All heavy atoms as a GROMACS GRO file, in nm:
protein
  608
    1MET      N    1   2.247  -0.167   0.317
    1MET     CA    2   2.117  -0.162   0.364
    1MET      C    3   2.083  -0.260   0.479
    1MET      O    4   2.146  -0.370   0.486
    1MET     CB    5   2.025  -0.190   0.243
    1MET     CG    6   1.881  -0.187   0.282
    1MET     SD    7   1.770  -0.155   0.134
    1MET     CE    8   1.750  -0.310   0.057
    2ILE      N    9   2.006  -0.223   0.567
    2ILE     CA   10   1.970  -0.308   0.688
    2ILE      C   11   1.859  -0.404   0.654
    2ILE      O   12   1.751  -0.360   0.593
    2ILE     CB   13   1.919  -0.221   0.805
    2ILE    CG1   14   2.035  -0.122   0.849
    2ILE    CG2   15   1.877  -0.308   0.922
    2ILE    CD1   16   1.992  -0.019   0.945
    3SER      N   17   1.885  -0.535   0.669
    3SER     CA   18   1.783  -0.634   0.636
    3SER      C   19   1.689  -0.645   0.743
    3SER      O   20   1.720  -0.625   0.864
    3SER     CB   21   1.842  -0.762   0.594
    3SER     OG   22   1.904  -0.818   0.714
    4ARG      N   23   1.564  -0.664   0.716
    4ARG     CA   24   1.455  -0.678   0.817
    4ARG      C   25   1.420  -0.827   0.824
    4ARG      O   26   1.421  -0.898   0.734
    4ARG     CB   27   1.328  -0.599   0.774
    4ARG     CG   28   1.353  -0.446   0.791
    4ARG     CD   29   1.233  -0.378   0.764
    4ARG     NE   30   1.249  -0.330   0.619
    4ARG     CZ   31   1.167  -0.269   0.547
    4ARG    NH1   32   1.040  -0.253   0.586
    4ARG    NH2   33   1.196  -0.236   0.427
    5PRO      N   34   1.380  -0.859   0.951
    5PRO     CA   35   1.327  -1.000   0.967
    5PRO      C   36   1.203  -1.028   0.888
    5PRO      O   37   1.119  -0.934   0.871
    5PRO     CB   38   1.312  -1.019   1.113
    5PRO     CG   39   1.303  -0.876   1.170
    5PRO     CD   40   1.376  -0.786   1.078
    6SER      N   41   1.181  -1.146   0.843
    6SER     CA   42   1.066  -1.168   0.763
    6SER      C   43   0.942  -1.177   0.872
    6SER      O   44   0.963  -1.189   0.990
    6SER     CB   45   1.071  -1.308   0.694
    6SER     OG   46   1.092  -1.408   0.788
    7ARG      N   47   0.825  -1.161   0.820
    7ARG     CA   48   0.705  -1.156   0.886
    7ARG      C   49   0.676  -1.292   0.955
    7ARG      O   50   0.699  -1.393   0.883
    7ARG     CB   51   0.584  -1.113   0.802
    7ARG     CG   52   0.588  -0.975   0.769
    7ARG     CD   53   0.462  -0.934   0.690
    7ARG     NE   54   0.345  -0.945   0.776
    7ARG     CZ   55   0.277  -0.847   0.828
    7ARG    NH1   56   0.329  -0.725   0.804
    7ARG    NH2   57   0.180  -0.862   0.907
    8SER      N   58   0.622  -1.310   1.061
    8SER     CA   59   0.589  -1.422   1.130
    8SER      C   60   0.438  -1.460   1.102
    8SER      O   61   0.399  -1.576   1.124
    8SER     CB   62   0.615  -1.420   1.277
    8SER     OG   63   0.526  -1.323   1.336
    9SER      N   64   0.364  -1.364   1.048
    9SER     CA   65   0.225  -1.396   1.016
    9SER      C   66   0.187  -1.311   0.896
    9SER      O   67   0.248  -1.217   0.858
    9SER     CB   68   0.134  -1.361   1.132
    9SER     OG   69   0.145  -1.225   1.165
   10GLU      N   70   0.071  -1.353   0.838
   10GLU     CA   71   0.020  -1.284   0.727
   10GLU      C   72  -0.048  -1.152   0.770
   10GLU      O   73  -0.100  -1.144   0.884
   10GLU     CB   74  -0.094  -1.358   0.653
   10GLU     CG   75  -0.039  -1.486   0.576
   10GLU     CD   76   0.038  -1.438   0.453
   10GLU    OE1   77   0.000  -1.344   0.380
   10GLU    OE2   78   0.148  -1.489   0.430
   11PRO      N   79  -0.044  -1.053   0.686
   11PRO     CA   80  -0.102  -0.930   0.719
   11PRO      C   81  -0.258  -0.942   0.739
   11PRO      O   82  -0.317  -1.026   0.671
   11PRO     CB   83  -0.075  -0.831   0.605
   11PRO     CG   84   0.037  -0.888   0.533
   11PRO     CD   85   0.030  -1.027   0.557
   12THR      N   86  -0.310  -0.865   0.833
   12THR     CA   87  -0.457  -0.872   0.863
   12THR      C   88  -0.533  -0.765   0.790
   12THR      O   89  -0.466  -0.676   0.732
   12THR     CB   90  -0.487  -0.854   1.013
   12THR    OG1   91  -0.441  -0.723   1.047
   12THR    CG2   92  -0.406  -0.952   1.102
   13VAL      N   93  -0.662  -0.783   0.782
   13VAL     CA   94  -0.743  -0.682   0.716
   13VAL      C   95  -0.723  -0.552   0.780
   13VAL      O   96  -0.723  -0.442   0.715
   13VAL     CB   97  -0.902  -0.728   0.714
   13VAL    CG1   98  -0.979  -0.618   0.660
   13VAL    CG2   99  -0.915  -0.852   0.628
   14ALA      N  100  -0.714  -0.549   0.911
   14ALA     CA  101  -0.704  -0.423   0.994
   14ALA      C  102  -0.569  -0.358   0.956
   14ALA      O  103  -0.568  -0.231   0.935
   14ALA     CB  104  -0.701  -0.447   1.142
   15GLU      N  105  -0.469  -0.429   0.942
   15GLU     CA  106  -0.335  -0.378   0.896
   15GLU      C  107  -0.344  -0.317   0.754
   15GLU      O  108  -0.299  -0.207   0.728
   15GLU     CB  109  -0.227  -0.477   0.902
   15GLU     CG  110  -0.088  -0.425   0.873
   15GLU     CD  111   0.020  -0.530   0.885
   15GLU    OE1  112  -0.008  -0.654   0.905
   15GLU    OE2  113   0.134  -0.489   0.862
   16ALA      N  114  -0.405  -0.394   0.661
   16ALA     CA  115  -0.425  -0.346   0.529
   16ALA      C  116  -0.505  -0.213   0.524
   16ALA      O  117  -0.476  -0.123   0.450
   16ALA     CB  118  -0.484  -0.451   0.439
   17ARG      N  119  -0.619  -0.209   0.599
   17ARG     CA  120  -0.695  -0.098   0.601
   17ARG      C  121  -0.622   0.022   0.656
   17ARG      O  122  -0.632   0.135   0.609
   17ARG     CB  123  -0.821  -0.124   0.699
   17ARG     CG  124  -0.921  -0.013   0.699
   17ARG     CD  125  -1.044  -0.055   0.777
   17ARG     NE  126  -1.128  -0.144   0.704
   17ARG     CZ  127  -1.167  -0.267   0.746
   17ARG    NH1  128  -1.145  -0.306   0.871
   17ARG    NH2  129  -1.248  -0.343   0.666
   18ALA      N  130  -0.542   0.004   0.761
   18ALA     CA  131  -0.464   0.115   0.807
   18ALA      C  132  -0.361   0.165   0.705
   18ALA      O  133  -0.347   0.288   0.688
   18ALA     CB  134  -0.386   0.074   0.933
   19TRP      N  135  -0.290   0.078   0.638
   19TRP     CA  136  -0.200   0.122   0.537
   19TRP      C  137  -0.272   0.195   0.414
   19TRP      O  138  -0.232   0.294   0.369
   19TRP     CB  139  -0.119   0.001   0.484
   19TRP     CG  140  -0.002  -0.026   0.561
   19TRP    CD1  141   0.019  -0.139   0.634
   19TRP    CD2  142   0.116   0.059   0.570
   19TRP    NE1  143   0.141  -0.130   0.692
   19TRP    CE2  144   0.208  -0.016   0.656
   19TRP    CE3  145   0.153   0.176   0.522
   19TRP    CZ2  146   0.327   0.046   0.692
   19TRP    CZ3  147   0.279   0.228   0.553
   19TRP    CH2  148   0.361   0.163   0.641
   20ALA      N  149  -0.397   0.136   0.380
   20ALA     CA  150  -0.472   0.196   0.263
   20ALA      C  151  -0.506   0.337   0.312
   20ALA      O  152  -0.498   0.435   0.237
   20ALA     CB  153  -0.598   0.113   0.237
   21ASP      N  154  -0.553   0.358   0.439
   21ASP     CA  155  -0.591   0.486   0.478
   21ASP      C  156  -0.480   0.582   0.481
   21ASP      O  157  -0.500   0.710   0.435
   21ASP     CB  158  -0.649   0.476   0.624
   21ASP     CG  159  -0.699   0.606   0.679
   21ASP    OD1  160  -0.784   0.673   0.612
   21ASP    OD2  161  -0.657   0.651   0.796
   22VAL      N  162  -0.367   0.550   0.527
   22VAL     CA  163  -0.248   0.628   0.518
   22VAL      C  164  -0.208   0.673   0.372
   22VAL      O  165  -0.189   0.787   0.341
   22VAL     CB  166  -0.127   0.563   0.588
   22VAL    CG1  167   0.011   0.634   0.563
   22VAL    CG2  168  -0.146   0.553   0.739
   23LEU      N  169  -0.210   0.575   0.288
   23LEU     CA  170  -0.175   0.607   0.145
   23LEU      C  171  -0.269   0.699   0.085
   23LEU      O  172  -0.228   0.792   0.004
   23LEU     CB  173  -0.168   0.472   0.075
   23LEU     CG  174  -0.056   0.374   0.105
   23LEU    CD1  175  -0.079   0.238   0.030
   23LEU    CD2  176   0.085   0.434   0.080
   24VAL      N  177  -0.395   0.686   0.112
   24VAL     CA  178  -0.499   0.784   0.064
   24VAL      C  179  -0.478   0.919   0.127
   24VAL      O  180  -0.490   1.024   0.048
   24VAL     CB  181  -0.637   0.726   0.068
   24VAL    CG1  182  -0.742   0.834   0.028
   24VAL    CG2  183  -0.649   0.598  -0.015
   25ARG      N  184  -0.474   0.921   0.257
   25ARG     CA  185  -0.463   1.055   0.325
   25ARG      C  186  -0.335   1.135   0.283
   25ARG      O  187  -0.347   1.257   0.269
   25ARG     CB  188  -0.458   1.029   0.477
   25ARG     CG  189  -0.588   1.029   0.541
   25ARG     CD  190  -0.580   1.035   0.695
   25ARG     NE  191  -0.525   0.913   0.753
   25ARG     CZ  192  -0.424   0.914   0.816
   25ARG    NH1  193  -0.354   1.024   0.846
   25ARG    NH2  194  -0.374   0.797   0.870
   26ARG      N  195  -0.227   1.058   0.253
   26ARG     CA  196  -0.100   1.119   0.208
   26ARG      C  197  -0.101   1.148   0.059
   26ARG      O  198   0.002   1.190   0.002
   26ARG     CB  199   0.017   1.038   0.254
   26ARG     CG  200   0.041   1.013   0.389
   26ARG     CD  201   0.107   1.118   0.452
   26ARG     NE  202   0.137   1.099   0.596
   26ARG     CZ  203   0.195   1.186   0.669
   26ARG    NH1  204   0.238   1.297   0.622
   26ARG    NH2  205   0.207   1.165   0.803
   27ARG      N  206  -0.207   1.110  -0.008
   27ARG     CA  207  -0.229   1.136  -0.149
   27ARG      C  208  -0.130   1.059  -0.230
   27ARG      O  209  -0.081   1.100  -0.342
   27ARG     CB  210  -0.230   1.283  -0.190
   27ARG     CG  211  -0.337   1.361  -0.120
   27ARG     CD  212  -0.347   1.501  -0.156
   27ARG     NE  213  -0.454   1.558  -0.090
   27ARG     CZ  214  -0.482   1.686  -0.087
   27ARG    NH1  215  -0.391   1.767  -0.139
   27ARG    NH2  216  -0.584   1.728  -0.024
   28LEU      N  217  -0.089   0.937  -0.179
   28LEU     CA  218  -0.006   0.855  -0.260
   28LEU      C  219  -0.090   0.754  -0.335
   28LEU      O  220  -0.039   0.697  -0.434
   28LEU     CB  221   0.090   0.770  -0.168
   28LEU     CG  222   0.186   0.872  -0.087
   28LEU    CD1  223   0.250   0.785   0.025
   28LEU    CD2  224   0.285   0.934  -0.179
   29LEU      N  225  -0.212   0.749  -0.314
   29LEU     CA  226  -0.314   0.672  -0.381
   29LEU      C  227  -0.444   0.760  -0.388
   29LEU      O  228  -0.462   0.834  -0.292
   29LEU     CB  229  -0.358   0.543  -0.320
   29LEU     CG  230  -0.264   0.424  -0.329
   29LEU    CD1  231  -0.318   0.292  -0.258
   29LEU    CD2  232  -0.244   0.380  -0.479
   30HIS      N  233  -0.522   0.754  -0.494
   30HIS     CA  234  -0.636   0.827  -0.498
   30HIS      C  235  -0.753   0.755  -0.416
   30HIS      O  236  -0.827   0.816  -0.343
   30HIS     CB  237  -0.689   0.844  -0.650
   30HIS     CG  238  -0.827   0.907  -0.652
   30HIS    ND1  239  -0.846   1.035  -0.625
   30HIS    CD2  240  -0.946   0.854  -0.700
   30HIS    CE1  241  -0.974   1.058  -0.637
   30HIS    NE2  242  -1.037   0.952  -0.686
   31ALA      N  243  -0.757   0.619  -0.424
   31ALA     CA  244  -0.868   0.552  -0.364
   31ALA      C  245  -0.814   0.405  -0.335
   31ALA      O  246  -0.733   0.354  -0.414
   31ALA     CB  247  -0.989   0.541  -0.443
   32ALA      N  248  -0.859   0.353  -0.215
   32ALA     CA  249  -0.837   0.215  -0.187
   32ALA      C  250  -0.962   0.164  -0.108
   32ALA      O  251  -0.992   0.211  -0.007
   32ALA     CB  252  -0.713   0.195  -0.102
   33VAL      N  253  -1.030   0.065  -0.166
   33VAL     CA  254  -1.158   0.026  -0.115
   33VAL      C  255  -1.160  -0.127  -0.091
   33VAL      O  256  -1.125  -0.200  -0.188
   33VAL     CB  257  -1.275   0.071  -0.208
   33VAL    CG1  258  -1.409   0.015  -0.156
   33VAL    CG2  259  -1.279   0.217  -0.225
   34LEU      N  260  -1.198  -0.168   0.025
   34LEU     CA  261  -1.212  -0.315   0.050
   34LEU      C  262  -1.349  -0.364  -0.012
   34LEU      O  263  -1.449  -0.312   0.021
   34LEU     CB  264  -1.204  -0.342   0.191
   34LEU     CG  265  -1.229  -0.490   0.239
   34LEU    CD1  266  -1.132  -0.581   0.178
   34LEU    CD2  267  -1.223  -0.488   0.393
   35ALA      N  268  -1.347  -0.458  -0.099
   35ALA     CA  269  -1.469  -0.515  -0.165
   35ALA      C  270  -1.516  -0.621  -0.064
   35ALA      O  271  -1.446  -0.681   0.012
   35ALA     CB  272  -1.439  -0.565  -0.304
   36PRO      N  273  -1.646  -0.658  -0.077
   36PRO     CA  274  -1.707  -0.759   0.002
   36PRO      C  275  -1.640  -0.895  -0.017
   36PRO      O  276  -1.646  -0.980   0.064
   36PRO     CB  277  -1.862  -0.760  -0.045
   36PRO     CG  278  -1.883  -0.630  -0.109
   36PRO     CD  279  -1.753  -0.588  -0.161
   37THR      N  280  -1.575  -0.911  -0.133
   37THR     CA  281  -1.504  -1.043  -0.164
   37THR      C  282  -1.373  -1.055  -0.087
   37THR      O  283  -1.313  -1.164  -0.094
   37THR     CB  284  -1.474  -1.050  -0.311
   37THR    OG1  285  -1.393  -0.945  -0.352
   37THR    CG2  286  -1.605  -1.046  -0.394
   38GLY      N  287  -1.331  -0.947  -0.025
   38GLY     CA  288  -1.199  -0.959   0.043
   38GLY      C  289  -1.093  -0.889  -0.047
   38GLY      O  290  -0.982  -0.871  -0.006
   39GLN      N  291  -1.130  -0.869  -0.170
   39GLN     CA  292  -1.023  -0.804  -0.260
   39GLN      C  293  -1.022  -0.652  -0.239
   39GLN      O  294  -1.124  -0.604  -0.177
   39GLN     CB  295  -1.069  -0.824  -0.413
   39GLN     CG  296  -1.060  -0.974  -0.450
   39GLN     CD  297  -1.113  -0.998  -0.585
   39GLN    OE1  298  -1.218  -0.934  -0.624
   39GLN    NE2  299  -1.048  -1.084  -0.659
   40TRP      N  300  -0.918  -0.589  -0.278
   40TRP     CA  301  -0.907  -0.437  -0.266
   40TRP      C  302  -0.905  -0.381  -0.400
   40TRP      O  303  -0.835  -0.427  -0.494
   40TRP     CB  304  -0.773  -0.412  -0.183
   40TRP     CG  305  -0.784  -0.440  -0.040
   40TRP    CD1  306  -0.768  -0.560   0.023
   40TRP    CD2  307  -0.816  -0.347   0.067
   40TRP    NE1  308  -0.783  -0.546   0.146
   40TRP    CE2  309  -0.807  -0.414   0.184
   40TRP    CE3  310  -0.835  -0.206   0.064
   40TRP    CZ2  311  -0.834  -0.361   0.301
   40TRP    CZ3  312  -0.857  -0.154   0.185
   40TRP    CH2  313  -0.852  -0.219   0.308
   41LEU      N  314  -0.982  -0.277  -0.417
   41LEU     CA  315  -0.975  -0.202  -0.532
   41LEU      C  316  -0.900  -0.066  -0.518
   41LEU      O  317  -0.932   0.010  -0.425
   41LEU     CB  318  -1.119  -0.161  -0.577
   41LEU     CG  319  -1.218  -0.281  -0.584
   41LEU    CD1  320  -1.367  -0.229  -0.617
   41LEU    CD2  321  -1.177  -0.382  -0.689
   42VAL      N  322  -0.795  -0.044  -0.594
   42VAL     CA  323  -0.707   0.076  -0.578
   42VAL      C  324  -0.693   0.146  -0.698
   42VAL      O  325  -0.698   0.086  -0.808
   42VAL     CB  326  -0.572   0.037  -0.522
   42VAL    CG1  327  -0.578  -0.034  -0.380
   42VAL    CG2  328  -0.499  -0.060  -0.614
   43GLN      N  329  -0.678   0.279  -0.679
   43GLN     CA  330  -0.661   0.369  -0.800
   43GLN      C  331  -0.565   0.469  -0.763
   43GLN      O  332  -0.564   0.537  -0.661
   43GLN     CB  333  -0.797   0.428  -0.827
   43GLN     CG  334  -0.813   0.505  -0.961
   43GLN     CD  335  -0.955   0.564  -0.980
   43GLN    OE1  336  -1.030   0.584  -0.880
   43GLN    NE2  337  -0.985   0.576  -1.107
   44ASP      N  338  -0.459   0.484  -0.854
   44ASP     CA  339  -0.350   0.579  -0.828
   44ASP      C  340  -0.395   0.718  -0.860
   44ASP      O  341  -0.355   0.813  -0.778
   44ASP     CB  342  -0.241   0.542  -0.928
   44ASP     CG  343  -0.176   0.410  -0.898
   44ASP    OD1  344  -0.178   0.372  -0.782
   44ASP    OD2  345  -0.122   0.350  -0.994
   45ARG      N  346  -0.467   0.741  -0.957
   45ARG     CA  347  -0.517   0.877  -1.000
   45ARG      C  348  -0.669   0.878  -1.018
   45ARG      O  349  -0.720   0.765  -1.052
   45ARG     CB  350  -0.455   0.923  -1.128
   45ARG     CG  351  -0.296   0.927  -1.117
   45ARG     CD  352  -0.237   0.971  -1.259
   45ARG     NE  353  -0.302   0.901  -1.377
   45ARG     CZ  354  -0.279   0.788  -1.412
   45ARG    NH1  355  -0.191   0.712  -1.366
   45ARG    NH2  356  -0.332   0.741  -1.530
   46PRO      N  357  -0.740   0.992  -1.005
   46PRO     CA  358  -0.883   0.987  -1.025
   46PRO      C  359  -0.921   0.939  -1.164
   46PRO      O  360  -1.025   0.874  -1.185
   46PRO     CB  361  -0.925   1.134  -1.019
   46PRO     CG  362  -0.808   1.198  -0.940
   46PRO     CD  363  -0.684   1.115  -0.971
   47ASP      N  364  -0.837   0.960  -1.273
   47ASP     CA  365  -0.875   0.923  -1.403
   47ASP      C  366  -0.801   0.782  -1.445
   47ASP      O  367  -0.804   0.751  -1.552
   47ASP     CB  368  -0.843   1.027  -1.503
   47ASP     CG  369  -0.697   1.071  -1.503
   47ASP    OD1  370  -0.627   1.036  -1.401
   47ASP    OD2  371  -0.656   1.134  -1.597
   48GLY      N  372  -0.724   0.731  -1.347
   48GLY     CA  373  -0.652   0.613  -1.377
   48GLY      C  374  -0.735   0.477  -1.366
   48GLY      O  375  -0.851   0.483  -1.313
   49PRO      N  376  -0.676   0.369  -1.419
   49PRO     CA  377  -0.742   0.246  -1.406
   49PRO      C  378  -0.759   0.190  -1.264
   49PRO      O  379  -0.677   0.228  -1.179
   49PRO     CB  380  -0.659   0.156  -1.490
   49PRO     CG  381  -0.517   0.206  -1.479
   49PRO     CD  382  -0.538   0.365  -1.470
   50VAL      N  383  -0.855   0.110  -1.237
   50VAL     CA  384  -0.879   0.056  -1.110
   50VAL      C  385  -0.805  -0.082  -1.111
   50VAL      O  386  -0.826  -0.161  -1.193
   50VAL     CB  387  -1.028   0.034  -1.073
   50VAL    CG1  388  -1.043  -0.044  -0.941
   50VAL    CG2  389  -1.096   0.170  -1.064
   51ARG      N  390  -0.722  -0.106  -1.008
   51ARG     CA  391  -0.651  -0.223  -0.990
   51ARG      C  392  -0.717  -0.314  -0.882
   51ARG      O  393  -0.762  -0.264  -0.792
   51ARG     CB  394  -0.501  -0.210  -0.959
   51ARG     CG  395  -0.424  -0.152  -1.076
   51ARG     CD  396  -0.274  -0.136  -1.040
   51ARG     NE  397  -0.260  -0.040  -0.931
   51ARG     CZ  398  -0.149  -0.031  -0.858
   51ARG    NH1  399  -0.057  -0.123  -0.864
   51ARG    NH2  400  -0.138   0.067  -0.772
   52VAL      N  401  -0.716  -0.444  -0.907
   52VAL     CA  402  -0.770  -0.533  -0.809
   52VAL      C  403  -0.652  -0.606  -0.739
   52VAL      O  404  -0.566  -0.675  -0.796
   52VAL     CB  405  -0.864  -0.636  -0.874
   52VAL    CG1  406  -0.919  -0.734  -0.768
   52VAL    CG2  407  -0.974  -0.570  -0.950
   53LEU      N  408  -0.646  -0.595  -0.600
   53LEU     CA  409  -0.549  -0.661  -0.519
   53LEU      C  410  -0.627  -0.770  -0.446
   53LEU      O  411  -0.735  -0.757  -0.406
   53LEU     CB  412  -0.473  -0.569  -0.426
   53LEU     CG  413  -0.415  -0.442  -0.480
   53LEU    CD1  414  -0.362  -0.357  -0.378
   53LEU    CD2  415  -0.314  -0.478  -0.582
   54LEU      N  416  -0.555  -0.888  -0.443
   54LEU     CA  417  -0.624  -1.006  -0.397
   54LEU      C  418  -0.650  -1.009  -0.245
   54LEU      O  419  -0.750  -1.080  -0.203
   54LEU     CB  420  -0.551  -1.132  -0.431
   54LEU     CG  421  -0.528  -1.156  -0.584
   54LEU    CD1  422  -0.452  -1.277  -0.611
   54LEU    CD2  423  -0.670  -1.160  -0.650
   55GLY      N  424  -0.575  -0.934  -0.167
   55GLY     CA  425  -0.599  -0.942  -0.024
   55GLY      C  426  -0.511  -0.849   0.056
   55GLY      O  427  -0.429  -0.768  -0.001
   56PRO      N  428  -0.516  -0.856   0.191
   56PRO     CA  429  -0.435  -0.771   0.276
   56PRO      C  430  -0.280  -0.774   0.233
   56PRO      O  431  -0.208  -0.679   0.244
   56PRO     CB  432  -0.460  -0.818   0.417
   56PRO     CG  433  -0.596  -0.888   0.407
   56PRO     CD  434  -0.591  -0.944   0.264
   57ALA      N  435  -0.226  -0.884   0.202
   57ALA     CA  436  -0.092  -0.899   0.182
   57ALA      C  437  -0.053  -0.819   0.056
   57ALA      O  438   0.060  -0.756   0.054
   57ALA     CB  439  -0.049  -1.056   0.162
   58ASP      N  440  -0.137  -0.810  -0.044
   58ASP     CA  441  -0.108  -0.725  -0.158
   58ASP      C  442  -0.111  -0.579  -0.126
   58ASP      O  443  -0.036  -0.497  -0.183
   58ASP     CB  444  -0.203  -0.758  -0.271
   58ASP     CG  445  -0.183  -0.896  -0.331
   58ASP    OD1  446  -0.074  -0.954  -0.317
   58ASP    OD2  447  -0.276  -0.953  -0.394
   59VAL      N  448  -0.204  -0.543  -0.029
   59VAL     CA  449  -0.213  -0.398   0.008
   59VAL      C  450  -0.076  -0.357   0.078
   59VAL      O  451  -0.026  -0.261   0.058
   59VAL     CB  452  -0.336  -0.368   0.093
   59VAL    CG1  453  -0.330  -0.229   0.143
   59VAL    CG2  454  -0.453  -0.400   0.010
   60VAL      N  455  -0.030  -0.451   0.173
   60VAL     CA  456   0.084  -0.410   0.246
   60VAL      C  457   0.205  -0.413   0.150
   60VAL      O  458   0.301  -0.332   0.169
   60VAL     CB  459   0.102  -0.520   0.360
   60VAL    CG1  460   0.239  -0.504   0.427
   60VAL    CG2  461  -0.009  -0.501   0.459
   61ALA      N  462   0.215  -0.507   0.050
   61ALA     CA  463   0.319  -0.501  -0.043
   61ALA      C  464   0.318  -0.379  -0.129
   61ALA      O  465   0.415  -0.330  -0.156
   61ALA     CB  466   0.305  -0.629  -0.127
   62LEU      N  467   0.201  -0.331  -0.165
   62LEU     CA  468   0.188  -0.199  -0.242
   62LEU      C  469   0.240  -0.094  -0.153
   62LEU      O  470   0.313  -0.010  -0.201
   62LEU     CB  471   0.049  -0.184  -0.276
   62LEU     CG  472   0.020  -0.051  -0.344
   62LEU    CD1  473   0.095  -0.040  -0.483
   62LEU    CD2  474  -0.136  -0.032  -0.376
   63ALA      N  475   0.204  -0.087  -0.021
   63ALA     CA  476   0.250   0.016   0.063
   63ALA      C  477   0.404   0.012   0.074
   63ALA      O  478   0.467   0.126   0.075
   63ALA     CB  479   0.189   0.008   0.201
   64ALA      N  480   0.469  -0.097   0.080
   64ALA     CA  481   0.607  -0.113   0.096
   64ALA      C  482   0.672  -0.059  -0.032
   64ALA      O  483   0.773   0.005  -0.034
   64ALA     CB  484   0.649  -0.264   0.124
   65THR      N  485   0.610  -0.099  -0.142
   65THR     CA  486   0.664  -0.052  -0.273
   65THR      C  487   0.661   0.100  -0.293
   65THR      O  488   0.755   0.168  -0.330
   65THR     CB  489   0.586  -0.121  -0.396
   65THR    OG1  490   0.598  -0.256  -0.381
   65THR    CG2  491   0.635  -0.071  -0.532
   66ILE      N  492   0.550   0.160  -0.244
   66ILE     CA  493   0.537   0.305  -0.260
   66ILE      C  494   0.631   0.368  -0.165
   66ILE      O  495   0.701   0.462  -0.196
   66ILE     CB  496   0.389   0.347  -0.226
   66ILE    CG1  497   0.300   0.303  -0.349
   66ILE    CG2  498   0.374   0.493  -0.208
   66ILE    CD1  499   0.148   0.321  -0.309
   67GLN      N  500   0.639   0.314  -0.035
   67GLN     CA  501   0.739   0.368   0.057
   67GLN      C  502   0.877   0.368   0.008
   67GLN      O  503   0.957   0.455   0.012
   67GLN     CB  504   0.723   0.293   0.187
   67GLN     CG  505   0.803   0.360   0.305
   67GLN     CD  506   0.788   0.283   0.425
   67GLN    OE1  507   0.776   0.159   0.430
   67GLN    NE2  508   0.772   0.350   0.541
   68HIS      N  509   0.918   0.247  -0.058
   68HIS     CA  510   1.054   0.237  -0.113
   68HIS      C  511   1.077   0.335  -0.211
   68HIS      O  512   1.178   0.406  -0.225
   68HIS     CB  513   1.072   0.092  -0.158
   68HIS     CG  514   1.199   0.076  -0.223
   68HIS    ND1  515   1.327   0.061  -0.145
   68HIS    CD2  516   1.246   0.062  -0.352
   68HIS    CE1  517   1.424   0.052  -0.233
   68HIS    NE2  518   1.373   0.045  -0.359
   69ARG      N  519   0.978   0.353  -0.303
   69ARG     CA  520   0.996   0.437  -0.419
   69ARG      C  521   1.001   0.589  -0.372
   69ARG      O  522   1.083   0.662  -0.417
   69ARG     CB  523   0.869   0.435  -0.513
   69ARG     CG  524   0.883   0.518  -0.639
   69ARG     CD  525   0.764   0.505  -0.730
   69ARG     NE  526   0.639   0.534  -0.670
   69ARG     CZ  527   0.527   0.471  -0.678
   69ARG    NH1  528   0.524   0.361  -0.747
   69ARG    NH2  529   0.417   0.513  -0.617
   70THR      N  530   0.930   0.627  -0.270
   70THR     CA  531   0.930   0.766  -0.225
   70THR      C  532   1.069   0.794  -0.153
   70THR      O  533   1.121   0.906  -0.160
   70THR     CB  534   0.813   0.803  -0.129
   70THR    OG1  535   0.803   0.716  -0.026
   70THR    CG2  536   0.683   0.795  -0.213
   71ARG      N  537   1.115   0.699  -0.089
   71ARG     CA  538   1.237   0.707  -0.012
   71ARG      C  539   1.367   0.715  -0.105
   71ARG      O  540   1.460   0.788  -0.076
   71ARG     CB  541   1.259   0.604   0.095
   71ARG     CG  542   1.169   0.621   0.210
   71ARG     CD  543   1.197   0.511   0.318
   71ARG     NE  544   1.120   0.536   0.432
   71ARG     CZ  545   1.120   0.469   0.541
   71ARG    NH1  546   1.197   0.359   0.542
   71ARG    NH2  547   1.048   0.494   0.645
   72THR      N  548   1.356   0.637  -0.221
   72THR     CA  549   1.473   0.629  -0.292
   72THR      C  550   1.473   0.752  -0.399
   72THR      O  551   1.583   0.782  -0.455
   72THR     CB  552   1.482   0.500  -0.380
   72THR    OG1  553   1.354   0.482  -0.451
   72THR    CG2  554   1.505   0.382  -0.282
   73MET      N  555   1.355   0.813  -0.421
   73MET     CA  556   1.352   0.924  -0.509
   73MET      C  557   1.383   1.060  -0.448
   73MET      O  558   1.410   1.155  -0.516
   73MET     CB  559   1.214   0.927  -0.584
   73MET     CG  560   1.188   0.810  -0.671
   73MET     SD  561   1.032   0.826  -0.757
   73MET     CE  562   1.059   0.947  -0.875
   74ARG      N  563   1.372   1.065  -0.316
   74ARG     CA  564   1.401   1.175  -0.241
   74ARG      C  565   1.561   1.207  -0.224
   74ARG      O  566   1.629   1.113  -0.201
   74ARG     CB  567   1.339   1.156  -0.104
   74ARG     CG  568   1.302   1.264  -0.027
   74ARG     CD  569   1.228   1.235   0.103
   74ARG     NE  570   1.261   1.111   0.170
   74ARG     CZ  571   1.198   1.069   0.279
   74ARG    NH1  572   1.089   1.146   0.313
   74ARG    NH2  573   1.223   0.964   0.338
   75PRO      N  574   1.605   1.323  -0.248
   75PRO     CA  575   1.743   1.347  -0.231
   75PRO      C  576   1.782   1.336  -0.091
   75PRO      O  577   1.705   1.374   0.011
   75PRO     CB  578   1.765   1.495  -0.284
   75PRO     CG  579   1.625   1.562  -0.278
   75PRO     CD  580   1.529   1.442  -0.290
   76GLU      N  581   1.907   1.285  -0.060
   76GLU     CA  582   1.950   1.272   0.082
   76GLU      C  583   1.975   1.407   0.138
   76GLU      O  584   2.031   1.496   0.071
   76GLU     CB  585   2.078   1.193   0.089
   76GLU     CG  586   2.060   1.051   0.064
   76GLU     CD  587   1.980   0.979   0.179
   76GLU    OE1  588   2.005   1.013   0.291
   76GLU    OE2  589   1.902   0.892   0.146
   77ILE      N  590   1.932   1.425   0.264
   77ILE     CA  591   1.960   1.550   0.330
   77ILE      C  592   2.061   1.516   0.433
   77ILE      O  593   2.036   1.444   0.533
   77ILE     CB  594   1.833   1.613   0.395
   77ILE    CG1  595   1.730   1.635   0.285
   77ILE    CG2  596   1.857   1.734   0.476
   77ILE    CD1  597   1.597   1.677   0.338
   78ARG      N  598   2.180   1.579   0.434
   78ARG     CA  599   2.281   1.554   0.530
   78ARG      C  600   2.341   1.686   0.573
   78ARG      O  601   2.367   1.773   0.504
   78ARG     CB  602   2.390   1.465   0.482
   78ARG     CG  603   2.325   1.328   0.457
   78ARG     CD  604   2.432   1.226   0.420
   78ARG     NE  605   2.367   1.104   0.378
   78ARG     CZ  606   2.385   0.988   0.437
   78ARG    NH1  607   2.476   0.973   0.526
   78ARG    NH2  608   2.319   0.882   0.390
   0.00000   0.00000   0.00000
């Protein structure tokens, strides 16, 4: 596996918003909403529980986890 360099800065709200939008549009999350407190409310399914993420770094980490899961569950095409 290729290792990636670590981030030089914390994720921004704009980056988290972009990732949240992609995850919802691709139907990998049902909803992701930025609360006035800076926390994010996310829901996997319409009838699922709402999770509270503390900030942009948690949204980006969630996106990475979902991306990793979708890439490793997909059969290799060669």
